[in-house]
C-alpha positions as CSV (number, residue, x, y, z in Angstrom):
1,M,119.6,12.5,-20.1
2,A,116.6,10.7,-21.4
3,T,115.5,10.1,-17.9
4,M,115.6,13.8,-17.0
5,I,113.6,14.7,-20.1
6,S,110.9,12.2,-19.2
7,Q,110.7,13.4,-15.6
8,R,110.4,17.0,-16.8
9,A,107.7,16.1,-19.3
10,L,105.7,14.3,-16.6
11,R,106.0,17.3,-14.3
12,F,104.6,19.6,-17.0
13,G,101.9,17.1,-17.9
14,L,100.7,17.0,-14.3
15,I,100.8,20.7,-14.0
16,G,98.8,21.1,-17.2
17,A,96.3,18.6,-16.1
18,A,95.9,20.4,-12.8
19,V,95.5,23.7,-14.6
20,A,92.9,22.2,-16.9
21,A,91.0,20.7,-14.0
22,A,91.0,24.1,-12.3
23,V,89.8,25.8,-15.5
24,I,87.0,23.3,-15.9
25,Y,86.0,23.6,-12.3
26,F,86.0,27.4,-12.1
27,C,84.8,28.1,-15.6
28,T,81.9,25.7,-15.9
29,Y,78.7,25.0,-13.9
30,T,75.8,22.7,-14.2
31,V,72.1,23.5,-13.8
32,D,69.8,20.8,-12.4
33,E,66.3,20.2,-13.8
34,R,64.8,21.3,-10.4
35,E,66.8,24.5,-10.3
36,Q,67.5,27.7,-12.2
37,A,70.6,29.8,-12.1
38,L,71.6,33.5,-12.0
39,V,75.1,34.5,-13.2
40,L,76.7,37.5,-11.4
41,A,79.6,39.5,-12.7
42,F,81.4,41.3,-9.9
43,G,78.3,41.0,-7.8
44,E,75.9,42.3,-10.5
45,P,73.4,40.1,-12.2
46,R,74.4,39.2,-15.7
47,E,72.5,36.2,-17.0
48,V,69.5,34.0,-16.0
49,V,69.9,30.4,-17.0
50,K,66.9,28.1,-16.8
51,D,68.0,25.3,-19.2
52,P,69.5,22.3,-17.4
53,G,72.9,21.1,-18.4
54,L,76.6,22.2,-18.5
55,H,77.3,25.9,-18.9
56,F,80.5,28.0,-19.0
57,K,81.5,31.2,-17.2
58,L,84.5,33.1,-16.1
59,P,86.2,32.0,-13.0
60,P,85.6,33.9,-9.7
61,P,85.7,36.7,-8.9
62,F,84.7,37.6,-12.5
63,N,81.6,35.4,-12.4
64,N,79.5,33.8,-9.6
65,V,76.5,31.6,-9.9
66,L,73.4,31.6,-7.7
67,Y,70.9,28.8,-7.8
68,F,67.1,29.1,-7.1
69,E,64.3,26.6,-6.8
70,D,62.3,25.9,-9.9
71,R,59.8,23.6,-8.2
72,I,56.4,24.5,-6.7
73,L,56.8,25.6,-3.1
74,R,54.3,25.3,-0.3
75,L,53.6,28.2,2.1
76,E,51.8,27.6,5.4
77,T,50.2,30.7,6.9
78,P,49.3,31.0,10.6
79,S,45.7,31.0,11.7
80,R,44.1,34.4,11.5
81,E,40.7,35.8,12.7
82,V,38.5,37.4,10.1
83,I,35.1,39.1,10.4
84,S,32.7,38.2,7.6
85,R,30.2,40.5,6.1
86,D,27.4,39.1,8.3
87,Q,29.5,40.1,11.4
88,R,30.7,36.6,12.2
89,R,34.2,35.9,13.5
90,L,36.1,33.2,11.6
91,V,39.4,31.6,12.4
92,V,40.9,30.9,9.0
93,D,43.9,28.6,8.4
94,S,45.1,28.7,4.8
95,F,48.1,27.7,2.6
96,A,49.5,28.8,-0.8
97,L,51.4,27.2,-3.6
98,W,54.0,29.4,-5.3
99,R,57.1,29.2,-7.5
100,I,59.9,31.5,-8.6
101,T,59.3,32.7,-12.1
102,D,61.9,35.4,-12.5
103,P,65.2,34.8,-10.6
104,L,66.5,38.3,-11.4
105,K,63.5,40.1,-9.8
106,F,63.6,37.6,-7.0
107,Y,67.3,38.3,-6.3
108,Q,66.8,42.0,-6.6
109,S,63.7,42.2,-4.3
110,V,64.0,39.5,-1.6
111,R,67.2,37.6,-2.5
112,A,66.3,34.5,-0.3
113,I,63.3,32.2,0.1
114,P,62.6,32.9,3.8
115,T,62.3,36.6,3.1
116,A,60.0,35.8,0.1
117,E,57.8,33.7,2.3
118,Q,57.3,36.5,4.8
119,R,56.4,38.9,2.1
120,I,54.0,36.5,0.4
121,S,52.4,35.6,3.7
122,A,51.7,39.2,4.4
123,N,50.2,39.7,0.9
124,L,48.1,36.5,1.4
125,N,46.7,37.6,4.7
126,T,45.8,41.0,3.3
127,A,43.9,39.3,0.4
128,L,42.1,37.0,2.9
129,L,40.9,39.9,5.0
130,R,39.7,42.0,2.1
131,V,37.8,39.2,0.3
132,L,36.3,37.4,3.3
133,S,35.1,40.6,4.8
134,G,32.9,41.0,1.8
135,Q,31.5,37.5,1.9
136,N,28.9,35.9,4.1
137,F,29.8,32.9,6.3
138,A,27.5,30.7,4.2
139,A,29.7,31.4,1.1
140,L,32.5,29.3,2.5
141,L,30.1,26.3,2.9
142,T,28.7,26.3,-0.6
143,A,29.9,26.0,-4.2
144,D,30.8,29.7,-4.1
145,R,33.8,28.8,-2.0
146,A,35.9,28.1,-5.2
147,T,35.1,31.5,-6.5
148,T,36.2,33.1,-3.3
149,M,39.5,31.2,-3.4
150,N,40.1,32.4,-6.9
151,Q,39.6,36.0,-5.9
152,I,42.1,35.6,-3.0
153,R,44.6,33.9,-5.3
154,N,44.4,36.7,-8.0
155,E,44.8,39.4,-5.4
156,A,47.8,37.7,-3.8
157,R,49.3,37.0,-7.3
158,D,49.1,40.6,-8.3
159,S,50.7,41.9,-5.1
160,S,53.5,39.3,-5.2
161,A,54.4,39.6,-8.9
162,A,57.0,42.3,-8.1
163,F,59.0,39.7,-6.2
164,G,59.4,37.5,-9.3
165,V,57.1,34.8,-8.0
166,D,53.8,33.4,-9.1
167,I,51.0,32.3,-6.7
168,I,49.6,29.1,-8.3
169,D,46.8,28.4,-5.8
170,V,45.4,29.4,-2.5
171,R,43.3,27.1,-0.3
172,I,41.5,27.5,3.1
173,R,42.3,24.5,5.1
174,R,40.0,25.3,8.0
175,A,37.4,28.1,8.7
176,D,35.9,27.7,12.1
177,L,34.2,29.9,14.6
178,P,36.0,31.0,17.7
179,D,35.5,28.8,20.8
180,A,33.6,31.6,22.5
181,N,31.0,31.8,19.6
182,L,30.5,28.1,19.0
183,V,27.8,27.6,21.7
184,A,25.8,30.7,20.7
185,T,26.1,29.7,17.0
186,Y,24.9,26.1,17.7
187,N,22.0,27.4,19.7
188,R,21.0,29.8,17.0
189,M,21.2,27.0,14.4
190,N,19.1,24.8,16.6
191,T,16.5,27.5,17.0
192,E,16.3,28.0,13.3
193,R,15.9,24.3,12.6
194,Q,13.1,24.1,15.2
195,R,11.4,27.0,13.7
196,E,11.5,25.4,10.2
197,A,10.3,22.1,11.7
198,A,7.4,23.9,13.4
199,D,6.6,25.7,10.1
200,F,6.5,22.3,8.2
201,R,4.4,20.8,11.0
202,A,1.9,23.6,10.9
203,K,1.6,23.3,7.1
204,G,1.1,19.6,7.4
205,Q,-1.6,20.1,10.1
206,E,-3.3,22.7,7.9
207,A,-3.4,20.3,4.9
208,A,-4.7,17.6,7.3
209,Q,-7.5,19.9,8.5
210,I,-8.5,20.7,4.9
211,T,-8.5,17.1,3.9
212,R,-10.4,16.1,7.1
213,A,-13.0,18.9,6.6
214,E,-13.5,17.8,3.0
215,A,-13.9,14.2,4.0
216,D,-16.4,15.2,6.7
217,R,-18.4,17.3,4.2
218,Q,-18.6,14.4,1.8
219,A,-19.5,12.0,4.5
220,L,-22.3,14.3,5.7
221,E,-23.6,14.7,2.1
222,L,-23.6,10.9,1.7
223,V,-25.4,10.3,5.0
224,S,-27.9,13.1,4.3
225,N,-28.6,11.7,0.8
226,A,-29.0,8.2,2.2
227,R,-31.3,9.4,5.0
228,R,-33.4,11.3,2.4
229,D,-33.7,8.3,0.2
230,A,-34.5,6.1,3.2
231,E,-37.2,8.4,4.4
232,Y,-38.7,8.6,0.9
233,I,-38.6,4.8,0.5
234,R,-40.1,4.4,4.1
235,G,-42.8,6.9,3.2
236,E,-43.7,5.0,0.1
237,A,-43.7,1.7,2.1
238,D,-45.9,3.2,4.8
239,A,-48.3,4.5,2.2
240,A,-48.5,1.1,0.6
241,R,-48.9,-0.5,4.0
242,N,-51.7,1.8,5.0
243,G,-53.4,1.2,1.7
244,I,-53.2,-2.5,2.2
245,L,-54.5,-2.3,5.7
246,A,-57.3,0.0,4.7
247,E,-58.3,-2.3,1.9
248,A,-58.0,-5.4,4.2
249,F,-60.0,-3.9,7.2
250,G,-62.5,-2.1,4.9
251,G,-64.0,-5.5,4.0
252,D,-65.1,-6.1,7.6
253,P,-65.3,-2.8,9.7
254,E,-66.7,-4.6,12.7
255,F,-63.7,-7.0,12.8
256,Y,-61.4,-4.0,12.4
257,G,-62.9,-2.3,15.4
258,F,-62.7,-5.4,17.4
259,Y,-59.1,-6.0,16.5
260,R,-58.1,-2.4,17.3
261,H,-59.8,-2.7,20.7
262,M,-58.0,-5.9,21.5
263,L,-54.7,-4.2,20.7
264,A,-55.6,-1.3,22.9
265,Y,-56.6,-3.6,25.8
266,E,-53.3,-5.4,25.5
267,R,-51.4,-2.1,25.8
268,V,-53.6,-0.7,28.6
269,F,-54.2,-3.7,30.7
270,G,-51.3,-6.0,29.7
271,E,-47.8,-6.4,31.2
272,G,-46.5,-3.2,29.5
273,S,-49.0,-1.0,31.3
274,G,-46.6,-0.5,34.2
275,G,-49.2,-1.4,36.8
276,T,-51.4,1.6,36.2
277,S,-54.7,1.6,38.2
278,A,-57.9,3.1,36.7
279,V,-61.5,3.2,37.8
280,L,-63.7,2.9,34.7
281,S,-67.4,2.3,34.0
282,P,-68.1,0.1,31.1
283,E,-71.6,1.6,30.7
284,S,-70.4,5.2,30.2
285,N,-67.1,4.5,28.4
286,P,-67.3,3.2,24.8
287,F,-63.7,2.1,25.1
288,L,-64.9,-0.7,27.4
289,R,-67.9,-1.6,25.4
290,Y,-66.6,-5.2,24.8
291,F,-66.7,-5.6,28.6
292,Q,-70.3,-4.6,29.0
293,D,-71.7,-8.1,28.5
294,M,-69.3,-9.5,31.1
295,A,-70.3,-6.7,33.5
296,G,-74.1,-7.2,32.9
297,G,-74.6,-4.1,30.9
298,S,-77.9,-3.2,29.3
299,D,-76.5,-3.0,25.7
300,P,-75.0,-6.5,24.9
301,I,-73.1,-6.9,21.7
302,A,-74.9,-9.2,19.3
303,D,-71.9,-9.8,17.0
304,L,-69.7,-11.3,19.7
305,P,-69.2,-15.1,19.5
306,P,-71.1,-17.1,22.1
307,L,-69.2,-18.2,25.2
308,P,-68.2,-21.8,25.5
309,E,-70.5,-24.1,27.4
310,I,-69.6,-24.4,31.0
311,P,-70.8,-27.3,33.1
312,G,-73.4,-26.1,35.5
313,G,-74.0,-23.0,33.4
314,Y,-72.3,-19.6,33.2
315,V,-72.8,-17.3,36.0
316,P,-71.7,-13.8,35.2
317,P,-69.9,-12.2,38.1
318,S,-71.5,-9.4,39.9
319,F,-69.6,-6.2,40.6
320,P,-70.6,-3.4,42.9
321,R,-71.6,-0.4,40.8
322,A,-70.0,2.9,41.7
323,P,-71.8,6.2,41.2
324,A,-71.3,7.8,37.8
325,I,-68.2,10.0,37.7
326,E,-67.5,12.5,34.9
327,A,-64.2,11.4,33.4
328,P,-61.7,14.2,33.0
329,V,-60.3,15.3,29.7
330,I,-56.7,14.4,29.3
331,E,-54.4,16.3,27.0
332,A,-51.4,14.5,25.5
333,P,-49.0,15.2,22.6
334,G,-50.6,14.1,19.3
335,L,-54.1,13.9,20.8
336,L,-57.0,16.4,20.4
337,P,-59.5,17.1,23.2
338,A,-62.8,15.4,22.6
339,P,-65.6,17.8,21.6
340,T,-68.4,18.3,24.0
341,G,-72.1,19.1,23.6
342,E,-74.8,17.7,21.5
343,G,-74.4,17.5,17.7
344,S,-70.6,17.4,17.9
345,G,-70.3,13.9,16.7
346,F,-68.8,12.7,20.0
347,N,-68.9,9.0,20.3
348,G,-68.5,8.9,24.1
349,S,-64.8,8.4,24.4
350,L,-62.6,10.6,26.5
351,L,-59.9,11.2,23.9
352,E,-59.8,11.5,20.2
353,L,-56.8,10.9,18.1
354,A,-55.2,13.6,15.9
355,P,-56.5,13.9,12.3
356,P,-55.2,11.2,10.1
357,A,-52.1,11.7,8.0
358,P,-52.5,12.4,4.3
359,S,-53.2,9.2,2.4
360,A,-50.7,7.7,0.0
361,P,-50.9,8.5,-3.8
362,G,-53.5,6.4,-5.5
363,L,-55.5,5.7,-2.3
364,E,-58.8,7.2,-1.3
365,P,-58.7,9.4,1.8
366,A,-60.3,8.0,4.9
367,P,-63.7,9.4,5.8
368,E,-63.8,12.1,8.4
369,L,-65.1,11.3,11.9
370,G,-68.8,11.8,12.2
371,A,-69.3,12.0,8.4
372,A,-71.9,9.8,6.7
373,P,-70.4,7.0,4.6
374,E,-70.9,7.0,0.9
375,A,-73.4,4.8,-0.7
376,G,-72.2,1.3,-1.2
377,T,-69.2,1.8,1.2
378,P,-69.2,-0.1,4.5
379,E,-68.8,2.2,7.5
380,P,-65.8,1.2,9.7
381,A,-66.4,1.1,13.4
382,P,-64.8,4.0,15.2
383,L,-62.1,3.2,17.6
384,D,-62.2,5.6,20.6
385,G,-62.4,8.6,18.2
386,G,-59.3,7.5,16.3
387,S,-58.5,7.4,12.6
388,A,-57.0,4.9,10.2
389,P,-53.5,3.5,10.9
390,Q,-50.8,6.2,10.9
391,E,-48.0,6.5,8.4
392,S,-45.4,5.8,10.9
393,G,-46.3,2.2,10.9
394,E,-47.0,2.0,14.6
395,E,-50.4,1.3,16.1
396,A,-51.7,4.3,18.0
397,A,-52.9,3.1,21.4
398,P,-55.2,5.3,23.5
399,A,-53.6,6.8,26.6
400,P,-54.5,5.1,29.9
401,L,-57.2,6.9,31.8
């Protein structure tokens, strides 16, 4: 009897445990932290559960539970060709991050994630087309790109809010030109860079020309000033030199005439004469008056030093005398033709030098040709119609006849 009671009690215990297990299984549900649940009553939405943990419900078919992702989902959109505002074709490859914020709206509008992805992708492409068509291609390569992405995200978020989802972020992974436009674009960029380089090079050459012209102007001013100072110093030196020469030779005019004739003979008959031949008469040419004694002339020079004694005595050479020939008047730069006629002060030479240059400050001017010397002043011997030494510092030699 007791055995039968124990077996019956065990049977009822097992049945009760099975019923309790069934009640727990069908009347409870758990929500994971990565999910959110929607409770349906006879197919109609009844409650949205977002808190994780154990929850109770009526057993089916009274209540059913649908689970949706609560994590951030990634949506990859296919590449799409877009025309920017500057009429450039772009191949844009973008992606979006989104999540389900309202399971009830999501269930009522799209019900499943694949359907939601299709709807979100269409909205995202529409936002891309509208925003990028109003932007230049350069906007995607500068800091304005973040602003462009925010505009696309806001438009896609507004259009997808009816699905119970939220667009967290939108990013453009790649924005390239079509293969057909790459070569033309690269050529255009190369041309623009070359133009900019040519512009910079032209500006540099312009600056170089300005600097070079300024340097040349300064150099010309320096050289001109230096030459002016040099000419001024040279003029003062020549004036001082002429004054010294005039003072030195004024003490002995006869020696001065002799010295000038010797210099003229050296230039006319020396090695630098170039082998010029001339037929001259010492008697009629004062330029050769120092040769008259050697030629046996009638007017010997008393002031010449005596000839050295020669054993056997000195025999002057005899030269055949040519008939008198009137010497031609020779015109040369810097020389004046000799005056002719009586009373002209002509000393018998063929040429007369140009008038003397102005004397230096502080020096007395040289006496004019043919003028009588002042009292107490020795008269210098005229040298073939010439004047005192010139300012140029070079001895003026008479031209060969």
